[in-house]
Structure formats: structure tokens, C-alpha cells
C-alpha positions, 0 to 999 in steps of 0.5 A: 500499499502506497501512501503519500506522506508530508511533514509540516512543523516536524509533524508527519501527516498522511494525505488522505484526499486531494481536492481543488480549493475552488470546491469550498469557495464562496461567491466572493472567492473566500473559502468557506471554512465551516463546509471545508471543516465538515469535509475534513471531519467526514473523511476522519481527518484532522489537518488541511494543508494547501499546495498551490490551488489544492487542499491536501486533506490529512490524517496525523501520523501518530508517533510510535512507541518502542516496547522493550 
């Protein structure tokens, strides 16, 4: 299984979905934060990152604990 990973502020995220930013744009061009937040929640994710005109809907990767 190939997963696309991205690091932001020393935290690693798995990119779950990639969507065009215009999907969440209001008529005035601003982003509808409420609708975007609902979309993130519906996909069981916790972070949105932006790459050009694309939103990356991401889930933070938990740090592993070594049990010895």
C-alpha cells in the first residue's frame, strides 16, 4: 500500500484526499471554512494543508512507541 506522506512543522501527515480549493469557495472567492471543516471531519481527518490551488486533507501520523 503506497501512502503519500508530507511533513509540516516537524509533524508527519498522511494525505487522505486531494481536492481543488475552488470546491470550497464562496461567491466572493473566500474559502468557506465551515464546509471545509465538515469535509475534513467526514473523512476522519484532522488537518488541511494547501499546495498551490489544492487542499490536502490529512491525518496526523501518531508517533510509535518502542516497547522493550
